[in-house]
PQR file with spaces between the fields and no chain letter, atoms N, CA, C, O and H, PARSE charges and radii, in Angstrom:
ATOM       1  N    MET     1     -53.613  230.009  -18.176 -0.4000 1.5000
ATOM       2  CA   MET     1     -54.557  231.027  -16.654 -0.0000 2.0000
ATOM       3  C    MET     1     -53.354  231.936  -16.761  0.5500 1.7000
ATOM       4  O    MET     1     -52.156  231.933  -17.046 -0.5500 1.4000
ATOM       5  N    THR     2     -54.404  232.759  -16.348 -0.4000 1.5000
ATOM       6  CA   THR     2     -54.006  233.951  -16.547 -0.0000 2.0000
ATOM       7  C    THR     2     -53.757  234.820  -14.983  0.5500 1.7000
ATOM       8  O    THR     2     -54.456  234.675  -13.980 -0.5500 1.4000
ATOM       9  H    THR     2     -55.377  232.761  -16.116  0.4000 1.0000
ATOM      10  N    GLN     3     -52.731  235.607  -15.107 -0.4000 1.5000
ATOM      11  CA   GLN     3     -52.486  236.258  -13.598 -0.0000 2.0000
ATOM      12  C    GLN     3     -53.735  236.037  -12.569  0.5500 1.7000
ATOM      13  O    GLN     3     -54.785  236.500  -13.013 -0.5500 1.4000
ATOM      14  H    GLN     3     -52.163  235.725  -15.922  0.4000 1.0000
ATOM      15  N    GLN     4     -53.816  235.536  -11.520 -0.4000 1.5000
ATOM      16  CA   GLN     4     -55.042  236.311  -10.500 -0.0000 2.0000
ATOM      17  C    GLN     4     -54.977  237.125   -9.769  0.5500 1.7000
ATOM      18  O    GLN     4     -53.958  237.367   -9.123 -0.5500 1.4000
ATOM      19  H    GLN     4     -52.963  235.160  -11.159  0.4000 1.0000
ATOM      20  N    ASP     5     -56.167  237.825   -9.673 -0.4000 1.5000
ATOM      21  CA   ASP     5     -56.457  239.297   -8.642 -0.0000 2.0000
ATOM      22  C    ASP     5     -55.762  238.873   -7.209  0.5500 1.7000
ATOM      23  O    ASP     5     -55.904  237.650   -7.180 -0.5500 1.4000
ATOM      24  H    ASP     5     -56.995  237.628  -10.198  0.4000 1.0000
ATOM      25  N    LEU     6     -55.354  239.114   -6.492 -0.4000 1.5000
ATOM      26  CA   LEU     6     -55.359  238.958   -5.293 -0.0000 2.0000
ATOM      27  C    LEU     6     -56.222  238.597   -3.914  0.5500 1.7000
ATOM      28  O    LEU     6     -56.030  238.040   -2.833 -0.5500 1.4000
ATOM      29  H    LEU     6     -55.239  240.107   -6.516  0.4000 1.0000
ATOM      30  N    GLY     7     -57.420  239.346   -4.719 -0.4000 1.5000
ATOM      31  CA   GLY     7     -58.804  238.742   -3.965 -0.0000 2.0000
ATOM      32  C    GLY     7     -59.614  237.743   -4.948  0.5500 1.7000
ATOM      33  O    GLY     7     -60.813  237.472   -5.012 -0.5500 1.4000
ATOM      34  H    GLY     7     -57.576  239.799   -5.596  0.4000 1.0000
ATOM      35  N    GLU     8     -58.590  237.338   -5.625 -0.4000 1.5000
ATOM      36  CA   GLU     8     -60.102  236.174   -6.239 -0.0000 2.0000
ATOM      37  C    GLU     8     -59.676  234.942   -5.493  0.5500 1.7000
ATOM      38  O    GLU     8     -58.681  234.811   -4.780 -0.5500 1.4000
ATOM      39  H    GLU     8     -57.616  237.558   -5.573  0.4000 1.0000
ATOM      40  N    VAL     9     -60.472  234.189   -5.744 -0.4000 1.5000
ATOM      41  CA   VAL     9     -60.749  232.727   -4.968 -0.0000 2.0000
ATOM      42  C    VAL     9     -60.001  231.747   -5.933  0.5500 1.7000
ATOM      43  O    VAL     9     -60.281  231.872   -7.126 -0.5500 1.4000
ATOM      44  H    VAL     9     -61.280  234.295   -6.324  0.4000 1.0000
ATOM      45  N    VAL    10     -59.421  231.139   -5.712 -0.4000 1.5000
ATOM      46  CA   VAL    10     -58.289  230.355   -6.675 -0.0000 2.0000
ATOM      47  C    VAL    10     -58.713  228.741   -5.755  0.5500 1.7000
ATOM      48  O    VAL    10     -58.592  228.605   -4.537 -0.5500 1.4000
ATOM      49  H    VAL    10     -59.194  231.037   -4.743  0.4000 1.0000
ATOM      50  N    THR    11     -59.414  227.229   -7.116 -0.4000 1.5000
ATOM      51  CA   THR    11     -60.018  226.668   -6.142 -0.0000 2.0000
ATOM      52  C    THR    11     -58.434  225.820   -5.978  0.5500 1.7000
ATOM      53  O    THR    11     -57.402  226.365   -6.371 -0.5500 1.4000
ATOM      54  H    THR    11     -59.512  227.340   -8.105  0.4000 1.0000
ATOM      55  N    LEU    12     -58.432  224.583   -5.414 -0.4000 1.5000
ATOM      56  CA   LEU    12     -57.988  223.191   -5.192 -0.0000 2.0000
ATOM      57  C    LEU    12     -57.584  223.047   -6.326  0.5500 1.7000
ATOM      58  O    LEU    12     -56.469  223.529   -6.523 -0.5500 1.4000
ATOM      59  H    LEU    12     -59.270  224.140   -5.095  0.4000 1.0000
ATOM      60  N    GLU    13     -58.133  222.491   -7.285 -0.4000 1.5000
ATOM      61  CA   GLU    13     -57.840  222.121   -8.559 -0.0000 2.0000
ATOM      62  C    GLU    13     -57.293  223.083   -9.628  0.5500 1.7000
ATOM      63  O    GLU    13     -56.731  222.684  -10.648 -0.5500 1.4000
ATOM      64  H    GLU    13     -59.039  222.099   -7.125  0.4000 1.0000
ATOM      65  N    GLN    14     -57.491  224.352   -9.330 -0.4000 1.5000
ATOM      66  CA   GLN    14     -56.921  225.310  -10.224 -0.0000 2.0000
ATOM      67  C    GLN    14     -55.398  225.859   -9.585  0.5500 1.7000
ATOM      68  O    GLN    14     -54.681  226.656  -10.190 -0.5500 1.4000
ATOM      69  H    GLN    14     -57.948  224.676   -8.502  0.4000 1.0000
ATOM      70  N    LEU    15     -55.188  225.484   -8.739 -0.4000 1.5000
ATOM      71  CA   LEU    15     -53.561  225.269   -7.842 -0.0000 2.0000
ATOM      72  C    LEU    15     -53.013  224.360   -8.368  0.5500 1.7000
ATOM      73  O    LEU    15     -52.161  224.718   -9.182 -0.5500 1.4000
ATOM      74  H    LEU    15     -55.770  224.836   -8.247  0.4000 1.0000
ATOM      75  N    ASN    16     -53.235  222.505   -8.162 -0.4000 1.5000
ATOM      76  CA   ASN    16     -53.082  221.707   -8.407 -0.0000 2.0000
ATOM      77  C    ASN    16     -52.737  221.947   -9.592  0.5500 1.7000
ATOM      78  O    ASN    16     -51.512  222.002   -9.698 -0.5500 1.4000
ATOM      79  H    ASN    16     -53.928  222.215   -7.501  0.4000 1.0000
ATOM      80  N    ASP    17     -53.468  222.167  -10.838 -0.4000 1.5000
ATOM      81  CA   ASP    17     -53.183  222.250  -12.288 -0.0000 2.0000
ATOM      82  C    ASP    17     -51.957  223.407  -12.411  0.5500 1.7000
ATOM      83  O    ASP    17     -50.955  223.125  -13.068 -0.5500 1.4000
ATOM      84  H    ASP    17     -54.463  222.122  -10.752  0.4000 1.0000
ATOM      85  N    LEU    18     -52.016  224.035  -12.095 -0.4000 1.5000
ATOM      86  CA   LEU    18     -50.558  225.144  -12.111 -0.0000 2.0000
ATOM      87  C    LEU    18     -49.325  224.941  -11.435  0.5500 1.7000
ATOM      88  O    LEU    18     -48.352  225.476  -11.968 -0.5500 1.4000
ATOM      89  H    LEU    18     -52.830  224.265  -11.561  0.4000 1.0000
ATOM      90  N    VAL    19     -49.105  224.216  -10.257 -0.4000 1.5000
ATOM      91  CA   VAL    19     -48.049  223.465   -9.839 -0.0000 2.0000
ATOM      92  C    VAL    19     -47.736  222.522  -10.518  0.5500 1.7000
ATOM      93  O    VAL    19     -46.583  222.156  -10.746 -0.5500 1.4000
ATOM      94  H    VAL    19     -49.895  223.782   -9.825  0.4000 1.0000
ATOM      95  N    ARG    20     -49.066  221.869  -11.043 -0.4000 1.5000
ATOM      96  CA   ARG    20     -47.936  220.514  -12.214 -0.0000 2.0000
ATOM      97  C    ARG    20     -47.739  221.066  -13.354  0.5500 1.7000
ATOM      98  O    ARG    20     -47.098  220.372  -14.143 -0.5500 1.4000
ATOM      99  H    ARG    20     -50.003  222.166  -10.858  0.4000 1.0000
ATOM     100  N    ARG    21     -48.100  222.172  -13.750 -0.4000 1.5000
ATOM     101  CA   ARG    21     -47.355  222.748  -15.048 -0.0000 2.0000
ATOM     102  C    ARG    21     -46.064  223.409  -14.458  0.5500 1.7000
ATOM     103  O    ARG    21     -45.016  223.294  -15.094 -0.5500 1.4000
ATOM     104  H    ARG    21     -48.622  222.736  -13.109  0.4000 1.0000
ATOM     105  N    VAL    22     -46.082  223.977  -13.478 -0.4000 1.5000
ATOM     106  CA   VAL    22     -44.701  224.316  -13.489 -0.0000 2.0000
ATOM     107  C    VAL    22     -43.520  223.043  -13.061  0.5500 1.7000
ATOM     108  O    VAL    22     -42.453  222.651  -13.533 -0.5500 1.4000
ATOM     109  H    VAL    22     -46.933  224.070  -12.961  0.4000 1.0000
ATOM     110  N    SER    23     -44.418  222.666  -11.862 -0.4000 1.5000
ATOM     111  CA   SER    23     -43.203  221.399  -12.113 -0.0000 2.0000
ATOM     112  C    SER    23     -43.194  220.187  -13.316  0.5500 1.7000
ATOM     113  O    SER    23     -42.635  219.113  -13.095 -0.5500 1.4000
ATOM     114  H    SER    23     -45.285  222.984  -11.478  0.4000 1.0000
ATOM     115  N    ASP    24     -43.793  220.443  -14.462 -0.4000 1.5000
ATOM     116  CA   ASP    24     -43.570  219.926  -15.626 -0.0000 2.0000
ATOM     117  C    ASP    24     -42.205  220.378  -16.554  0.5500 1.7000
ATOM     118  O    ASP    24     -41.285  219.713  -17.030 -0.5500 1.4000
ATOM     119  H    ASP    24     -44.247  221.316  -14.642  0.4000 1.0000
ATOM     120  N    LEU    25     -42.596  222.122  -16.578 -0.4000 1.5000
ATOM     121  CA   LEU    25     -41.225  222.816  -16.743 -0.0000 2.0000
ATOM     122  C    LEU    25     -40.480  222.805  -16.255  0.5500 1.7000
ATOM     123  O    LEU    25     -39.741  223.460  -16.991 -0.5500 1.4000
ATOM     124  H    LEU    25     -43.344  222.661  -16.191  0.4000 1.0000
ATOM     125  N    TYR    26     -39.724  222.467  -15.161 -0.4000 1.5000
ATOM     126  CA   TYR    26     -38.753  222.547  -14.046 -0.0000 2.0000
ATOM     127  C    TYR    26     -38.400  221.333  -14.643  0.5500 1.7000
ATOM     128  O    TYR    26     -37.333  221.361  -15.257 -0.5500 1.4000
ATOM     129  H    TYR    26     -40.324  221.936  -14.564  0.4000 1.0000
ATOM     130  N    ALA    27     -39.006  220.282  -14.626 -0.4000 1.5000
ATOM     131  CA   ALA    27     -38.211  218.809  -15.041 -0.0000 2.0000
ATOM     132  C    ALA    27     -37.807  218.591  -16.634  0.5500 1.7000
ATOM     133  O    ALA    27     -36.930  217.777  -16.925 -0.5500 1.4000
ATOM     134  H    ALA    27     -39.873  220.260  -14.126  0.4000 1.0000
ATOM     135  N    GLN    28     -38.482  219.348  -17.629 -0.4000 1.5000
ATOM     136  CA   GLN    28     -38.347  219.318  -18.664 -0.0000 2.0000
ATOM     137  C    GLN    28     -36.675  219.897  -18.857  0.5500 1.7000
ATOM     138  O    GLN    28     -35.663  219.325  -19.263 -0.5500 1.4000
ATOM     139  H    GLN    28     -39.195  220.009  -17.392  0.4000 1.0000
ATOM     140  N    ARG    29     -37.008  221.748  -18.203 -0.4000 1.5000
ATOM     141  CA   ARG    29     -36.139  222.465  -18.454 -0.0000 2.0000
ATOM     142  C    ARG    29     -34.456  221.917  -17.580  0.5500 1.7000
ATOM     143  O    ARG    29     -33.335  222.065  -18.067 -0.5500 1.4000
ATOM     144  H    ARG    29     -37.830  222.212  -17.874  0.4000 1.0000
ATOM     145  N    PHE    30     -34.695  221.468  -16.602 -0.4000 1.5000
ATOM     146  CA   PHE    30     -33.499  220.842  -16.419 -0.0000 2.0000
ATOM     147  C    PHE    30     -33.080  218.986  -16.437  0.5500 1.7000
ATOM     148  O    PHE    30     -32.244  218.404  -15.746 -0.5500 1.4000
ATOM     149  H    PHE    30     -35.606  221.348  -16.206  0.4000 1.0000
ATOM     150  N    GLN    31     -33.948  218.457  -17.417 -0.4000 1.5000
ATOM     151  CA   GLN    31     -33.769  217.355  -17.917 -0.0000 2.0000
ATOM     152  C    GLN    31     -33.834  216.222  -16.646  0.5500 1.7000
ATOM     153  O    GLN    31     -33.068  215.303  -16.356 -0.5500 1.4000
ATOM     154  H    GLN    31     -34.627  218.930  -17.979  0.4000 1.0000
ATOM     155  N    ILE    32     -34.813  216.597  -16.161 -0.4000 1.5000
ATOM     156  CA   ILE    32     -35.222  215.748  -14.600 -0.0000 2.0000
ATOM     157  C    ILE    32     -35.762  214.212  -15.114  0.5500 1.7000
ATOM     158  O    ILE    32     -36.611  214.157  -16.005 -0.5500 1.4000
ATOM     159  H    ILE    32     -35.435  217.344  -16.397  0.4000 1.0000
ATOM     160  N    ASP    33     -35.431  213.457  -14.739 -0.4000 1.5000
ATOM     161  CA   ASP    33     -36.308  212.185  -15.359 -0.0000 2.0000
ATOM     162  C    ASP    33     -37.269  211.889  -14.294  0.5500 1.7000
ATOM     163  O    ASP    33     -36.430  211.638  -13.429 -0.5500 1.4000
ATOM     164  H    ASP    33     -34.742  213.502  -14.016  0.4000 1.0000
ATOM     165  N    ARG    34     -38.313  211.738  -13.741 -0.4000 1.5000
ATOM     166  CA   ARG    34     -38.798  211.527  -13.108 -0.0000 2.0000
ATOM     167  C    ARG    34     -39.126  210.143  -13.009  0.5500 1.7000
ATOM     168  O    ARG    34     -40.342  210.018  -13.155 -0.5500 1.4000
ATOM     169  H    ARG    34     -38.995  211.941  -14.444  0.4000 1.0000
ATOM     170  N    ASP    35     -38.335  208.626  -12.750 -0.4000 1.5000
ATOM     171  CA   ASP    35     -38.450  207.385  -12.484 -0.0000 2.0000
ATOM     172  C    ASP    35     -38.782  207.167  -11.163  0.5500 1.7000
ATOM     173  O    ASP    35     -38.522  207.984  -10.280 -0.5500 1.4000
ATOM     174  H    ASP    35     -37.347  208.728  -12.631  0.4000 1.0000
ATOM     175  N    PRO    36     -39.542  205.735  -10.906 -0.5600 1.5000
ATOM     176  CA   PRO    36     -39.675  205.226   -9.355  0.2800 2.0000
ATOM     177  C    PRO    36     -37.899  205.822   -8.164  0.5500 1.7000
ATOM     178  O    PRO    36     -37.896  206.196   -6.992 -0.5500 1.4000
ATOM     179  N    ALA    37     -37.117  205.719   -8.790 -0.4000 1.5000
ATOM     180  CA   ALA    37     -35.956  206.185   -8.057 -0.0000 2.0000
ATOM     181  C    ALA    37     -36.308  208.199   -7.655  0.5500 1.7000
ATOM     182  O    ALA    37     -36.092  208.946   -6.701 -0.5500 1.4000
ATOM     183  H    ALA    37     -37.119  205.416   -9.743  0.4000 1.0000
ATOM     184  N    TRP    38     -36.812  208.304   -8.766 -0.4000 1.5000
ATOM     185  CA   TRP    38     -37.049  210.395   -8.175 -0.0000 2.0000
ATOM     186  C    TRP    38     -38.053  210.512   -7.083  0.5500 1.7000
ATOM     187  O    TRP    38     -37.959  211.285   -6.129 -0.5500 1.4000
ATOM     188  H    TRP    38     -36.987  207.697   -9.541  0.4000 1.0000
ATOM     189  N    TYR    39     -39.352  209.394   -7.385 -0.4000 1.5000
ATOM     190  CA   TYR    39     -40.518  209.647   -6.811 -0.0000 2.0000
ATOM     191  C    TYR    39     -39.905  208.904   -5.457  0.5500 1.7000
ATOM     192  O    TYR    39     -40.319  209.582   -4.516 -0.5500 1.4000
ATOM     193  H    TYR    39     -39.429  208.766   -8.160  0.4000 1.0000
ATOM     194  N    LEU    40     -39.390  208.205   -5.129 -0.4000 1.5000
ATOM     195  CA   LEU    40     -39.095  207.743   -3.795 -0.0000 2.0000
ATOM     196  C    LEU    40     -38.356  208.340   -3.014  0.5500 1.7000
ATOM     197  O    LEU    40     -38.394  208.072   -1.814 -0.5500 1.4000
ATOM     198  H    LEU    40     -39.054  207.654   -5.893  0.4000 1.0000
ATOM     199  N    GLY    41     -37.160  209.688   -3.732 -0.4000 1.5000
ATOM     200  CA   GLY    41     -36.750  210.449   -3.471 -0.0000 2.0000
ATOM     201  C    GLY    41     -37.095  211.634   -3.107  0.5500 1.7000
ATOM     202  O    GLY    41     -36.570  212.405   -2.304 -0.5500 1.4000
ATOM     203  H    GLY    41     -37.129  209.906   -4.707  0.4000 1.0000
ATOM     204  N    LYS    42     -38.106  211.738   -3.819 -0.4000 1.5000
ATOM     205  CA   LYS    42     -38.803  213.492   -3.026 -0.0000 2.0000
ATOM     206  C    LYS    42     -39.917  212.819   -2.169  0.5500 1.7000
ATOM     207  O    LYS    42     -40.233  213.640   -1.308 -0.5500 1.4000
ATOM     208  H    LYS    42     -38.532  211.112   -4.472  0.4000 1.0000
ATOM     209  N    LEU    43     -40.594  211.764   -2.044 -0.4000 1.5000
ATOM     210  CA   LEU    43     -41.365  211.362   -1.293 -0.0000 2.0000
ATOM     211  C    LEU    43     -40.451  211.194    0.095  0.5500 1.7000
ATOM     212  O    LEU    43     -41.027  211.507    1.137 -0.5500 1.4000
ATOM     213  H    LEU    43     -40.338  211.097   -2.743  0.4000 1.0000
ATOM     214  N    SER    44     -38.962  210.687    0.200 -0.4000 1.5000
ATOM     215  CA   SER    44     -38.116  211.336    1.409 -0.0000 2.0000
ATOM     216  C    SER    44     -38.174  212.258    2.126  0.5500 1.7000
ATOM     217  O    SER    44     -38.386  212.388    3.332 -0.5500 1.4000
ATOM     218  H    SER    44     -38.494  210.432   -0.647  0.4000 1.0000
ATOM     219  N    GLU    45     -37.841  213.345    0.797 -0.4000 1.5000
ATOM     220  CA   GLU    45     -37.544  214.595    1.565 -0.0000 2.0000
ATOM     221  C    GLU    45     -38.417  215.053    1.679  0.5500 1.7000
ATOM     222  O    GLU    45     -38.068  215.968    2.425 -0.5500 1.4000
ATOM     223  H    GLU    45     -37.669  213.239   -0.182  0.4000 1.0000
ATOM     224  N    GLU    46     -39.686  215.219    1.486 -0.4000 1.5000
ATOM     225  CA   GLU    46     -41.303  215.502    1.671 -0.0000 2.0000
ATOM     226  C    GLU    46     -41.593  215.280    3.028  0.5500 1.7000
ATOM     227  O    GLU    46     -41.746  216.140    3.896 -0.5500 1.4000
ATOM     228  H    GLU    46     -39.969  214.475    0.880  0.4000 1.0000
ATOM     229  N    LEU    47     -41.655  214.074    3.142 -0.4000 1.5000
ATOM     230  CA   LEU    47     -41.708  213.693    5.029 -0.0000 2.0000
ATOM     231  C    LEU    47     -40.301  213.922    5.745  0.5500 1.7000
ATOM     232  O    LEU    47     -40.501  213.500    6.884 -0.5500 1.4000
ATOM     233  H    LEU    47     -41.531  213.376    2.438  0.4000 1.0000
ATOM     234  N    GLY    48     -39.080  214.335    5.678 -0.4000 1.5000
ATOM     235  CA   GLY    48     -38.370  214.884    6.441 -0.0000 2.0000
ATOM     236  C    GLY    48     -38.725  216.389    6.617  0.5500 1.7000
ATOM     237  O    GLY    48     -38.812  216.829    7.763 -0.5500 1.4000
ATOM     238  H    GLY    48     -38.918  214.677    4.753  0.4000 1.0000
ATOM     239  N    GLY    49     -38.920  217.143    5.628 -0.4000 1.5000
ATOM     240  CA   GLY    49     -39.614  218.196    5.916 -0.0000 2.0000
ATOM     241  C    GLY    49     -40.822  218.399    6.838  0.5500 1.7000
ATOM     242  O    GLY    49     -40.732  219.297    7.675 -0.5500 1.4000
ATOM     243  H    GLY    49     -38.849  216.785    4.697  0.4000 1.0000
ATOM     244  N    GLY    50     -41.939  217.668    6.780 -0.4000 1.5000
ATOM     245  CA   GLY    50     -42.685  216.924    7.802 -0.0000 2.0000
ATOM     246  C    GLY    50     -42.989  217.212    8.752  0.5500 1.7000
ATOM     247  O    GLY    50     -43.913  217.887    9.206 -0.5500 1.4000
ATOM     248  H    GLY    50     -42.012  216.939    6.101  0.4000 1.0000
ATOM     249  N    GLN    51     -41.358  216.152    9.523 -0.4000 1.5000
ATOM     250  CA   GLN    51     -41.175  215.790   10.457 -0.0000 2.0000
ATOM     251  C    GLN    51     -40.623  216.749   11.242  0.5500 1.7000
ATOM     252  O    GLN    51     -40.848  216.867   12.447 -0.5500 1.4000
ATOM     253  H    GLN    51     -40.607  215.604    9.154  0.4000 1.0000
ATOM     254  N    ARG    52     -39.751  217.589   10.453 -0.4000 1.5000
ATOM     255  CA   ARG    52     -38.624  218.488   10.890 -0.0000 2.0000
ATOM     256  C    ARG    52     -39.553  219.889   11.265  0.5500 1.7000
ATOM     257  O    ARG    52     -39.112  220.665   12.113 -0.5500 1.4000
ATOM     258  H    ARG    52     -39.568  217.494    9.474  0.4000 1.0000
ATOM     259  N    GLY    53     -40.640  220.116   10.700 -0.4000 1.5000
ATOM     260  CA   GLY    53     -42.219  220.935   11.116 -0.0000 2.0000
ATOM     261  C    GLY    53     -42.232  220.677   12.406  0.5500 1.7000
ATOM     262  O    GLY    53     -41.968  221.436   13.338 -0.5500 1.4000
ATOM     263  H    GLY    53     -40.998  219.486   10.011  0.4000 1.0000
ATOM     264  N    LEU    54     -42.713  219.014   12.422 -0.4000 1.5000
ATOM     265  CA   LEU    54     -43.220  218.535   13.681 -0.0000 2.0000
ATOM     266  C    LEU    54     -42.452  218.830   15.026  0.5500 1.7000
ATOM     267  O    LEU    54     -42.938  219.462   15.964 -0.5500 1.4000
ATOM     268  H    LEU    54     -42.927  218.398   11.664  0.4000 1.0000
ATOM     269  N    SER    55     -41.145  218.270   14.991 -0.4000 1.5000
ATOM     270  CA   SER    55     -40.773  218.268   16.336 -0.0000 2.0000
ATOM     271  C    SER    55     -40.458  220.194   16.566  0.5500 1.7000
ATOM     272  O    SER    55     -40.614  220.843   17.600 -0.5500 1.4000
ATOM     273  H    SER    55     -40.750  217.757   14.229  0.4000 1.0000
ATOM     274  N    GLU    56     -39.921  220.752   15.013 -0.4000 1.5000
ATOM     275  CA   GLU    56     -39.949  222.459   15.786 -0.0000 2.0000
ATOM     276  C    GLU    56     -41.352  222.547   16.668  0.5500 1.7000
ATOM     277  O    GLU    56     -41.288  222.875   17.853 -0.5500 1.4000
ATOM     278  H    GLU    56     -39.793  220.225   14.173  0.4000 1.0000
ATOM     279  N    VAL    57     -42.585  222.248   16.058 -0.4000 1.5000
ATOM     280  CA   VAL    57     -43.669  222.666   16.775 -0.0000 2.0000
ATOM     281  C    VAL    57     -43.587  222.023   17.907  0.5500 1.7000
ATOM     282  O    VAL    57     -43.915  222.790   18.811 -0.5500 1.4000
ATOM     283  H    VAL    57     -42.637  221.981   15.096  0.4000 1.0000
ATOM     284  N    ARG    58     -43.344  221.119   18.250 -0.4000 1.5000
ATOM     285  CA   ARG    58     -43.015  220.323   19.381 -0.0000 2.0000
ATOM     286  C    ARG    58     -41.794  221.125   20.896  0.5500 1.7000
ATOM     287  O    ARG    58     -41.713  221.081   22.123 -0.5500 1.4000
ATOM     288  H    ARG    58     -43.078  220.495   17.515  0.4000 1.0000
ATOM     289  N    GLY    59     -41.132  221.725   19.798 -0.4000 1.5000
ATOM     290  CA   GLY    59     -39.662  222.213   20.930 -0.0000 2.0000
ATOM     291  C    GLY    59     -38.761  221.589   20.936  0.5500 1.7000
ATOM     292  O    GLY    59     -37.949  221.542   21.859 -0.5500 1.4000
ATOM     293  H    GLY    59     -41.198  221.760   18.801  0.4000 1.0000
ATOM     294  N    ALA    60     -38.699  220.808   19.627 -0.4000 1.5000
ATOM     295  CA   ALA    60     -37.474  219.614   19.640 -0.0000 2.0000
ATOM     296  C    ALA    60     -36.627  219.509   18.088  0.5500 1.7000
ATOM     297  O    ALA    60     -36.050  218.586   17.514 -0.5500 1.4000
ATOM     298  H    ALA    60     -39.359  220.846   18.877  0.4000 1.0000
ATOM     299  N    GLY    61     -36.828  220.646   17.826 -0.4000 1.5000
ATOM     300  CA   GLY    61     -36.152  220.931   16.607 -0.0000 2.0000
ATOM     301  C    GLY    61     -34.816  220.642   16.683  0.5500 1.7000
ATOM     302  O    GLY    61     -34.428  219.864   17.554 -0.5500 1.4000
ATOM     303  H    GLY    61     -37.297  221.396   18.292  0.4000 1.0000
ATOM     304  N    ALA    62     -33.761  221.330   15.620 -0.4000 1.5000
ATOM     305  CA   ALA    62     -32.305  221.097   15.318 -0.0000 2.0000
ATOM     306  C    ALA    62     -31.657  221.964   16.182  0.5500 1.7000
ATOM     307  O    ALA    62     -30.500  221.832   16.580 -0.5500 1.4000
ATOM     308  H    ALA    62     -34.076  221.962   14.912  0.4000 1.0000
ATOM     309  N    GLY    63     -32.678  223.138   16.554 -0.4000 1.5000
ATOM     310  CA   GLY    63     -31.843  224.470   17.347 -0.0000 2.0000
ATOM     311  C    GLY    63     -32.328  224.044   19.006  0.5500 1.7000
ATOM     312  O    GLY    63     -32.192  224.733   20.017 -0.5500 1.4000
ATOM     313  H    GLY    63     -33.618  223.245   16.230  0.4000 1.0000
ATOM     314  N    HIS    64     -32.874  222.798   18.886 -0.4000 1.5000
ATOM     315  CA   HIS    64     -32.872  222.441   20.695 -0.0000 2.0000
ATOM     316  C    HIS    64     -31.920  221.223   21.003  0.5500 1.7000
ATOM     317  O    HIS    64     -31.898  220.735   22.133 -0.5500 1.4000
ATOM     318  H    HIS    64     -32.985  222.238   18.065  0.4000 1.0000
ATOM     319  N    TRP    65     -31.372  220.886   20.291 -0.4000 1.5000
ATOM     320  CA   TRP    65     -30.410  219.258   20.461 -0.0000 2.0000
ATOM     321  C    TRP    65     -29.182  220.046   20.871  0.5500 1.7000
ATOM     322  O    TRP    65     -28.769  221.133   20.468 -0.5500 1.4000
ATOM     323  H    TRP    65     -31.390  221.282   19.373  0.4000 1.0000
ATOM     324  N    ARG    66     -28.791  219.355   21.620 -0.4000 1.5000
ATOM     325  CA   ARG    66     -27.074  219.642   22.118 -0.0000 2.0000
ATOM     326  C    ARG    66     -26.230  218.233   21.476  0.5500 1.7000
ATOM     327  O    ARG    66     -26.448  217.029   21.609 -0.5500 1.4000
ATOM     328  H    ARG    66     -29.127  218.471   21.948  0.4000 1.0000
ATOM     329  N    ALA    67     -25.047  219.095   20.637 -0.4000 1.5000
ATOM     330  CA   ALA    67     -24.272  218.232   19.916 -0.0000 2.0000
ATOM     331  C    ALA    67     -23.537  217.448   21.261  0.5500 1.7000
ATOM     332  O    ALA    67     -23.168  217.972   22.312 -0.5500 1.4000
ATOM     333  H    ALA    67     -24.870  220.073   20.529  0.4000 1.0000
ATOM     334  N    TRP    68     -23.460  216.075   20.871 -0.4000 1.5000
ATOM     335  CA   TRP    68     -22.859  214.539   22.203 -0.0000 2.0000
ATOM     336  C    TRP    68     -21.498  214.887   21.941  0.5500 1.7000
ATOM     337  O    TRP    68     -20.586  214.272   22.493 -0.5500 1.4000
ATOM     338  H    TRP    68     -23.759  215.648   20.017  0.4000 1.0000
């Protein structure tokens, strides 16, 4: 895949392919074994990020909580 012009449309399939290849290179470079535990941890991390974003939108993010 070549570098895209800023004005060129990229399909979701092309973007997915690029992200997958970058992820595979990263895993290979840092010797990450993508076993079931890795996928569970990654899913948990992504769900936490989504929850954090939702809390921020609702005005209940980490900056809004008081220490007990």
